[in-house]
Biopython code that builds the backbone (N, CA, C, O; Angstrom):
import numpy as np
from Bio.PDB.StructureBuilder import StructureBuilder

atoms = [
    (1, "UNK", "N", (-28.710, 25.550, 69.172)),
    (1, "UNK", "CA", (-28.091, 25.255, 67.874)),
    (1, "UNK", "C", (-28.196, 26.479, 66.975)),
    (1, "UNK", "O", (-29.287, 26.994, 66.731)),
    (2, "UNK", "N", (-27.068, 26.928, 66.495)),
    (2, "UNK", "CA", (-27.056, 28.127, 65.667)),
    (2, "UNK", "C", (-27.497, 27.813, 64.244)),
    (2, "UNK", "O", (-27.178, 26.761, 63.690)),
    (3, "UNK", "N", (-28.236, 28.748, 63.673)),
    (3, "UNK", "CA", (-28.737, 28.576, 62.314)),
    (3, "UNK", "C", (-27.599, 28.627, 61.314)),
    (3, "UNK", "O", (-26.710, 29.474, 61.400)),
    (4, "UNK", "N", (-27.646, 27.703, 60.359)),
    (4, "UNK", "CA", (-26.686, 27.707, 59.267)),
    (4, "UNK", "C", (-27.393, 28.226, 58.027)),
    (4, "UNK", "O", (-28.577, 27.963, 57.815)),
    (5, "UNK", "N", (-26.664, 28.954, 57.224)),
    (5, "UNK", "CA", (-27.249, 29.536, 56.023)),
    (5, "UNK", "C", (-26.948, 28.623, 54.844)),
    (5, "UNK", "O", (-25.788, 28.335, 54.551)),
    (6, "UNK", "N", (-27.998, 28.172, 54.174)),
    (6, "UNK", "CA", (-27.808, 27.294, 53.018)),
    (6, "UNK", "C", (-27.133, 28.074, 51.905)),
    (6, "UNK", "O", (-27.413, 29.252, 51.685)),
    (7, "UNK", "N", (-26.249, 27.397, 51.218)),
    (7, "UNK", "CA", (-25.513, 28.080, 50.170)),
    (7, "UNK", "C", (-26.081, 27.771, 48.789)),
    (7, "UNK", "O", (-25.381, 27.254, 47.918)),
    (8, "UNK", "N", (-27.367, 28.095, 48.599)),
    (8, "UNK", "CA", (-27.947, 27.975, 47.260)),
    (8, "UNK", "C", (-27.277, 29.021, 46.378)),
    (8, "UNK", "O", (-26.821, 28.745, 45.268)),
    (9, "UNK", "N", (-27.240, 30.226, 46.921)),
    (9, "UNK", "CA", (-26.433, 31.277, 46.309)),
    (9, "UNK", "C", (-25.064, 31.044, 46.909)),
    (9, "UNK", "O", (-24.968, 30.660, 48.075)),
    (10, "UNK", "N", (-24.027, 31.258, 46.171)),
    (10, "UNK", "CA", (-22.708, 30.922, 46.710)),
    (10, "UNK", "C", (-22.161, 32.054, 47.556)),
    (10, "UNK", "O", (-21.411, 32.905, 47.079)),
    (11, "UNK", "N", (-22.551, 32.047, 48.818)),
    (11, "UNK", "CA", (-22.101, 33.048, 49.778)),
    (11, "UNK", "C", (-20.572, 33.042, 49.831)),
    (11, "UNK", "O", (-19.943, 34.098, 49.893)),
    (12, "UNK", "N", (-19.984, 31.850, 49.806)),
    (12, "UNK", "CA", (-18.524, 31.729, 49.880)),
    (12, "UNK", "C", (-17.816, 32.452, 48.754)),
    (12, "UNK", "O", (-16.803, 33.115, 48.974)),
    (13, "UNK", "N", (-18.350, 32.327, 47.540)),
    (13, "UNK", "CA", (-17.740, 33.007, 46.391)),
    (13, "UNK", "C", (-17.855, 34.518, 46.550)),
    (13, "UNK", "O", (-16.940, 35.256, 46.185)),
    (14, "UNK", "N", (-18.983, 34.976, 47.096)),
    (14, "UNK", "CA", (-19.165, 36.406, 47.339)),
    (14, "UNK", "C", (-18.178, 36.906, 48.383)),
    (14, "UNK", "O", (-17.575, 37.967, 48.219)),
    (15, "UNK", "N", (-18.014, 36.137, 49.459)),
    (15, "UNK", "CA", (-17.059, 36.512, 50.512)),
    (15, "UNK", "C", (-15.663, 36.630, 49.909)),
    (15, "UNK", "O", (-14.954, 37.610, 50.136)),
    (16, "UNK", "N", (-15.284, 35.617, 49.139)),
    (16, "UNK", "CA", (-13.948, 35.598, 48.529)),
    (16, "UNK", "C", (-13.741, 36.802, 47.604)),
    (16, "UNK", "O", (-12.695, 37.449, 47.642)),
    (17, "UNK", "N", (-14.746, 37.096, 46.776)),
    (17, "UNK", "CA", (-14.637, 38.213, 45.825)),
    (17, "UNK", "C", (-14.513, 39.550, 46.558)),
    (17, "UNK", "O", (-13.692, 40.390, 46.189)),
    (18, "UNK", "N", (-15.319, 39.741, 47.586)),
    (18, "UNK", "CA", (-15.276, 41.003, 48.351)),
    (18, "UNK", "C", (-13.942, 41.108, 49.084)),
    (18, "UNK", "O", (-13.316, 42.168, 49.100)),
    (19, "UNK", "N", (-13.514, 40.006, 49.688)),
    (19, "UNK", "CA", (-12.248, 39.988, 50.432)),
    (19, "UNK", "C", (-11.082, 40.340, 49.517)),
    (19, "UNK", "O", (-10.223, 41.145, 49.876)),
    (20, "UNK", "N", (-11.059, 39.729, 48.326)),
    (20, "UNK", "CA", (-9.967, 39.995, 47.376)),
    (20, "UNK", "C", (-10.013, 41.431, 46.861)),
    (20, "UNK", "O", (-8.977, 42.076, 46.699)),
    (21, "UNK", "N", (-11.228, 41.925, 46.604)),
    (21, "UNK", "CA", (-11.378, 43.300, 46.123)),
    (21, "UNK", "C", (-10.824, 44.293, 47.157)),
    (21, "UNK", "O", (-10.267, 45.332, 46.804)),
    (22, "UNK", "N", (-10.989, 43.949, 48.434)),
    (22, "UNK", "CA", (-10.511, 44.818, 49.508)),
    (22, "UNK", "C", (-9.065, 44.490, 49.906)),
    (22, "UNK", "O", (-8.521, 45.071, 50.845)),
    (23, "UNK", "N", (-8.455, 43.551, 49.175)),
    (23, "UNK", "CA", (-7.059, 43.150, 49.401)),
    (23, "UNK", "C", (-6.803, 42.705, 50.850)),
    (23, "UNK", "O", (-5.826, 43.101, 51.485)),
    (24, "UNK", "N", (-7.722, 41.867, 51.340)),
    (24, "UNK", "CA", (-7.591, 41.299, 52.683)),
    (24, "UNK", "C", (-7.276, 39.814, 52.538)),
    (24, "UNK", "O", (-8.004, 39.080, 51.869)),
    (25, "UNK", "N", (-6.190, 39.380, 53.166)),
    (25, "UNK", "CA", (-5.805, 37.966, 53.114)),
    (25, "UNK", "C", (-6.714, 37.154, 54.035)),
    (25, "UNK", "O", (-7.293, 37.681, 54.985)),
    (26, "UNK", "N", (-6.827, 35.854, 53.730)),
    (26, "UNK", "CA", (-7.652, 34.963, 54.560)),
    (26, "UNK", "C", (-7.217, 35.019, 56.021)),
    (26, "UNK", "O", (-8.053, 35.133, 56.918)),
    (27, "UNK", "N", (-5.905, 34.938, 56.258)),
    (27, "UNK", "CA", (-5.419, 34.927, 57.650)),
    (27, "UNK", "C", (-5.782, 36.225, 58.366)),
    (27, "UNK", "O", (-6.072, 36.217, 59.563)),
    (28, "UNK", "N", (-5.768, 37.339, 57.634)),
    (28, "UNK", "CA", (-6.102, 38.627, 58.246)),
    (28, "UNK", "C", (-7.593, 38.715, 58.561)),
    (28, "UNK", "O", (-7.980, 39.250, 59.600)),
    (29, "UNK", "N", (-8.431, 38.188, 57.660)),
    (29, "UNK", "CA", (-9.869, 38.169, 57.922)),
    (29, "UNK", "C", (-10.174, 37.299, 59.135)),
    (29, "UNK", "O", (-10.971, 37.681, 59.992)),
    (30, "UNK", "N", (-9.542, 36.129, 59.211)),
    (30, "UNK", "CA", (-9.746, 35.220, 60.348)),
    (30, "UNK", "C", (-9.313, 35.902, 61.646)),
    (30, "UNK", "O", (-9.993, 35.786, 62.666)),
    (31, "UNK", "N", (-8.192, 36.608, 61.610)),
    (31, "UNK", "CA", (-7.692, 37.318, 62.804)),
    (31, "UNK", "C", (-8.706, 38.381, 63.253)),
    (31, "UNK", "O", (-8.991, 38.506, 64.444)),
    (32, "UNK", "N", (-9.249, 39.145, 62.291)),
    (32, "UNK", "CA", (-10.263, 40.159, 62.617)),
    (32, "UNK", "C", (-11.490, 39.508, 63.256)),
    (32, "UNK", "O", (-12.035, 40.019, 64.234)),
    (33, "UNK", "N", (-11.916, 38.381, 62.695)),
    (33, "UNK", "CA", (-13.088, 37.678, 63.223)),
    (33, "UNK", "C", (-12.833, 37.180, 64.639)),
    (33, "UNK", "O", (-13.693, 37.308, 65.511)),
    (34, "UNK", "N", (-11.649, 36.610, 64.868)),
    (34, "UNK", "CA", (-11.318, 36.087, 66.194)),
    (34, "UNK", "C", (-11.283, 37.212, 67.230)),
    (34, "UNK", "O", (-11.696, 37.018, 68.373)),
    (35, "UNK", "N", (-10.790, 38.387, 66.832)),
    (35, "UNK", "CA", (-10.762, 39.544, 67.736)),
    (35, "UNK", "C", (-12.173, 39.971, 68.133)),
    (35, "UNK", "O", (-12.390, 40.500, 69.223)),
    (36, "UNK", "N", (-13.122, 39.736, 67.238)),
    (36, "UNK", "CA", (-14.520, 40.083, 67.508)),
    (36, "UNK", "C", (-15.267, 38.930, 68.200)),
    (36, "UNK", "O", (-16.469, 39.025, 68.448)),
    (37, "UNK", "N", (-14.552, 37.855, 68.506)),
    (37, "UNK", "CA", (-15.164, 36.734, 69.216)),
    (37, "UNK", "C", (-15.910, 35.761, 68.324)),
    (37, "UNK", "O", (-16.697, 34.948, 68.808)),
    (38, "UNK", "N", (-15.664, 35.841, 67.005)),
    (38, "UNK", "CA", (-16.311, 34.923, 66.061)),
    (38, "UNK", "C", (-15.422, 33.692, 65.917)),
    (38, "UNK", "O", (-14.237, 33.804, 65.601)),
    (39, "UNK", "N", (-16.002, 32.520, 66.151)),
    (39, "UNK", "CA", (-15.253, 31.264, 66.077)),
    (39, "UNK", "C", (-14.989, 30.913, 64.617)),
    (39, "UNK", "O", (-15.902, 30.517, 63.893)),
    (40, "UNK", "N", (-13.726, 31.060, 64.187)),
    (40, "UNK", "CA", (-13.380, 30.806, 62.781)),
    (40, "UNK", "C", (-11.892, 30.477, 62.692)),
    (40, "UNK", "O", (-11.052, 31.101, 63.341)),
    (41, "UNK", "N", (-11.600, 29.481, 61.871)),
    (41, "UNK", "CA", (-10.200, 29.179, 61.563)),
    (41, "UNK", "C", (-10.012, 29.416, 60.069)),
    (41, "UNK", "O", (-10.986, 29.533, 59.326)),
    (42, "UNK", "N", (-8.770, 29.486, 59.637)),
    (42, "UNK", "CA", (-8.507, 29.682, 58.210)),
    (42, "UNK", "C", (-9.067, 28.488, 57.427)),
    (42, "UNK", "O", (-9.612, 28.655, 56.336)),
    (43, "UNK", "N", (-8.931, 27.301, 57.986)),
    (43, "UNK", "CA", (-9.438, 26.092, 57.335)),
    (43, "UNK", "C", (-10.955, 26.197, 57.119)),
    (43, "UNK", "O", (-11.466, 25.823, 56.063)),
    (44, "UNK", "N", (-11.657, 26.703, 58.120)),
    (44, "UNK", "CA", (-13.107, 26.896, 58.000)),
    (44, "UNK", "C", (-13.415, 27.911, 56.914)),
    (44, "UNK", "O", (-14.317, 27.699, 56.102)),
    (45, "UNK", "N", (-12.670, 29.019, 56.891)),
    (45, "UNK", "CA", (-12.893, 30.052, 55.873)),
    (45, "UNK", "C", (-12.667, 29.491, 54.472)),
    (45, "UNK", "O", (-13.429, 29.786, 53.552)),
    (46, "UNK", "N", (-11.623, 28.684, 54.310)),
    (46, "UNK", "CA", (-11.345, 28.055, 53.006)),
    (46, "UNK", "C", (-12.542, 27.213, 52.573)),
    (46, "UNK", "O", (-12.959, 27.273, 51.416)),
    (47, "UNK", "N", (-13.096, 26.429, 53.500)),
    (47, "UNK", "CA", (-14.241, 25.568, 53.186)),
    (47, "UNK", "C", (-15.480, 26.394, 52.853)),
    (47, "UNK", "O", (-16.228, 26.050, 51.938)),
    (48, "UNK", "N", (-15.700, 27.483, 53.593)),
    (48, "UNK", "CA", (-16.857, 28.348, 53.322)),
    (48, "UNK", "C", (-16.699, 29.003, 51.956)),
    (48, "UNK", "O", (-17.635, 29.002, 51.156)),
    (49, "UNK", "N", (-15.514, 29.565, 51.681)),
    (49, "UNK", "CA", (-15.288, 30.219, 50.396)),
    (49, "UNK", "C", (-15.394, 29.234, 49.235)),
    (49, "UNK", "O", (-15.782, 29.610, 48.128)),
    (50, "UNK", "N", (-15.052, 27.988, 49.488)),
    (50, "UNK", "CA", (-15.124, 26.964, 48.458)),
    (50, "UNK", "C", (-16.506, 26.338, 48.312)),
    (50, "UNK", "O", (-16.724, 25.490, 47.448)),
    (51, "UNK", "N", (-17.439, 26.766, 49.167)),
    (51, "UNK", "CA", (-18.801, 26.239, 49.101)),
    (51, "UNK", "C", (-18.936, 24.838, 49.675)),
    (51, "UNK", "O", (-19.941, 24.166, 49.444)),
    (52, "UNK", "N", (-17.924, 24.389, 50.426)),
    (52, "UNK", "CA", (-17.927, 23.032, 50.987)),
    (52, "UNK", "C", (-18.666, 23.002, 52.325)),
    (52, "UNK", "O", (-19.281, 21.998, 52.681)),
    (53, "UNK", "N", (-18.599, 24.110, 53.056)),
    (53, "UNK", "CA", (-19.176, 24.158, 54.403)),
    (53, "UNK", "C", (-20.187, 25.295, 54.493)),
    (53, "UNK", "O", (-19.965, 26.387, 53.970)),
    (54, "UNK", "N", (-21.315, 25.014, 55.173)),
    (54, "UNK", "CA", (-22.307, 26.060, 55.412)),
    (54, "UNK", "C", (-21.733, 27.077, 56.384)),
    (54, "UNK", "O", (-20.888, 26.753, 57.218)),
    (55, "UNK", "N", (-22.201, 28.303, 56.265)),
    (55, "UNK", "CA", (-21.743, 29.371, 57.149)),
    (55, "UNK", "C", (-22.790, 29.595, 58.231)),
    (55, "UNK", "O", (-23.989, 29.555, 57.957)),
    (56, "UNK", "N", (-22.340, 29.831, 59.457)),
    (56, "UNK", "CA", (-23.255, 30.112, 60.561)),
    (56, "UNK", "C", (-23.621, 31.588, 60.525)),
    (56, "UNK", "O", (-22.872, 32.420, 60.013)),
    (57, "UNK", "N", (-24.785, 31.892, 61.080)),
    (57, "UNK", "CA", (-25.269, 33.281, 61.098)),
    (57, "UNK", "C", (-24.263, 34.207, 61.770)),
    (57, "UNK", "O", (-24.024, 35.313, 61.285)),
    (58, "UNK", "N", (-23.667, 33.771, 62.885)),
    (58, "UNK", "CA", (-22.705, 34.621, 63.599)),
    (58, "UNK", "C", (-21.446, 34.859, 62.760)),
    (58, "UNK", "O", (-20.849, 35.934, 62.816)),
    (59, "UNK", "N", (-21.050, 33.851, 61.985)),
    (59, "UNK", "CA", (-19.882, 34.001, 61.112)),
    (59, "UNK", "C", (-20.181, 34.986, 59.994)),
    (59, "UNK", "O", (-19.345, 35.824, 59.655)),
    (60, "UNK", "N", (-21.385, 34.883, 59.417)),
    (60, "UNK", "CA", (-21.776, 35.794, 58.341)),
    (60, "UNK", "C", (-21.811, 37.233, 58.854)),
    (60, "UNK", "O", (-21.331, 38.151, 58.188)),
    (61, "UNK", "N", (-22.380, 37.419, 60.035)),
    (61, "UNK", "CA", (-22.451, 38.753, 60.637)),
    (61, "UNK", "C", (-21.035, 39.297, 60.875)),
    (61, "UNK", "O", (-20.758, 40.461, 60.587)),
    (62, "UNK", "N", (-20.146, 38.450, 61.401)),
    (62, "UNK", "CA", (-18.770, 38.864, 61.650)),
    (62, "UNK", "C", (-18.039, 39.234, 60.375)),
    (62, "UNK", "O", (-17.306, 40.222, 60.338)),
    (63, "UNK", "N", (-18.237, 38.442, 59.330)),
    (63, "UNK", "CA", (-17.595, 38.709, 58.036)),
    (63, "UNK", "C", (-18.140, 40.003, 57.447)),
    (63, "UNK", "O", (-17.390, 40.808, 56.895)),
    (64, "UNK", "N", (-19.444, 40.193, 57.567)),
    (64, "UNK", "CA", (-20.053, 41.442, 57.075)),
    (64, "UNK", "C", (-19.379, 42.642, 57.739)),
    (64, "UNK", "O", (-19.008, 43.604, 57.066)),
    (65, "UNK", "N", (-19.222, 42.578, 59.059)),
    (65, "UNK", "CA", (-18.626, 43.696, 59.797)),
    (65, "UNK", "C", (-17.145, 43.852, 59.467)),
    (65, "UNK", "O", (-16.669, 44.966, 59.250)),
    (66, "UNK", "N", (-16.415, 42.735, 59.429)),
    (66, "UNK", "CA", (-14.969, 42.786, 59.169)),
    (66, "UNK", "C", (-14.659, 43.319, 57.771)),
    (66, "UNK", "O", (-13.690, 44.053, 57.579)),
    (67, "UNK", "N", (-15.489, 42.943, 56.798)),
    (67, "UNK", "CA", (-15.275, 43.395, 55.416)),
    (67, "UNK", "C", (-15.974, 44.731, 55.134)),
    (67, "UNK", "O", (-15.885, 45.271, 54.031)),
    (68, "UNK", "N", (-16.671, 45.253, 56.154)),
    (68, "UNK", "CA", (-17.403, 46.527, 56.008)),
    (68, "UNK", "C", (-18.284, 46.503, 54.758)),
    (68, "UNK", "O", (-18.220, 47.382, 53.898)),
    (69, "UNK", "N", (-19.102, 45.463, 54.699)),
    (69, "UNK", "CA", (-19.997, 45.281, 53.560)),
    (69, "UNK", "C", (-21.416, 45.087, 54.072)),
    (69, "UNK", "O", (-21.693, 45.346, 55.243)),
    (70, "UNK", "N", (-22.316, 44.634, 53.210)),
    (70, "UNK", "CA", (-23.722, 44.452, 53.589)),
    (70, "UNK", "C", (-24.146, 43.002, 53.369)),
    (70, "UNK", "O", (-23.496, 42.253, 52.640)),
    (71, "UNK", "N", (-25.247, 42.627, 54.011)),
    (71, "UNK", "CA", (-25.802, 41.295, 53.767)),
    (71, "UNK", "C", (-26.200, 41.175, 52.295)),
    (71, "UNK", "O", (-26.019, 40.123, 51.682)),
    (72, "UNK", "N", (-26.742, 42.258, 51.733)),
    (72, "UNK", "CA", (-27.157, 42.217, 50.327)),
    (72, "UNK", "C", (-25.991, 41.829, 49.426)),
    (72, "UNK", "O", (-26.143, 41.018, 48.512)),
    (73, "UNK", "N", (-24.832, 42.412, 49.691)),
    (73, "UNK", "CA", (-23.660, 42.114, 48.858)),
    (73, "UNK", "C", (-23.185, 40.670, 49.095)),
    (73, "UNK", "O", (-22.813, 39.968, 48.155)),
    (74, "UNK", "N", (-23.204, 40.248, 50.350)),
    (74, "UNK", "CA", (-22.763, 38.884, 50.674)),
    (74, "UNK", "C", (-23.706, 37.821, 50.122)),
    (74, "UNK", "O", (-23.273, 36.733, 49.744)),
    (75, "UNK", "N", (-24.991, 38.141, 50.078)),
    (75, "UNK", "CA", (-25.992, 37.153, 49.656)),
    (75, "UNK", "C", (-26.444, 37.326, 48.204)),
    (75, "UNK", "O", (-27.369, 36.651, 47.752)),
    (76, "UNK", "N", (-25.794, 38.224, 47.486)),
    (76, "UNK", "CA", (-26.180, 38.484, 46.089)),
    (76, "UNK", "C", (-26.003, 37.240, 45.233)),
    (76, "UNK", "O", (-25.062, 36.470, 45.426)),
    (77, "UNK", "N", (-26.913, 37.050, 44.288)),
    (77, "UNK", "CA", (-26.765, 35.931, 43.362)),
    (77, "UNK", "C", (-25.697, 36.289, 42.348)),
    (77, "UNK", "O", (-25.550, 37.446, 41.952)),
    (78, "UNK", "N", (-24.959, 35.280, 41.938)),
    (78, "UNK", "CA", (-23.822, 35.503, 41.001)),
    (78, "UNK", "C", (-24.312, 35.941, 39.654)),
    (78, "UNK", "O", (-23.509, 36.173, 38.750)),
]
sb = StructureBuilder()
sb.init_structure("model")
sb.init_model(0)
sb.init_chain("A")
sb.init_seg("    ")
for serial, (resi, resn, name, xyz) in enumerate(atoms, 1):
    if name == "N":
        sb.init_residue(resn, " ", resi, " ")
    sb.init_atom(name, np.array(xyz, "f"), 0.0, 1.0, " ", f" {name:<3s}", serial, name[0])
structure = sb.get_structure()
């Protein structure tokens, strides 16, 4: 069972902000993740960004790499 990261800090909002700052569309981020073997659909990304669904460690790692960012930036408190 893969570890899920609790969203006390809103990881989803951070992902969304970084993604928008880098002008990457949700579908493009999902495509990059799928190419790297990360299991993600656009629907899942919407839920994660909206804080509705917990993010898995592998998804967070994939997003970090795809957005060329750091865990610190993804996990920063708002």
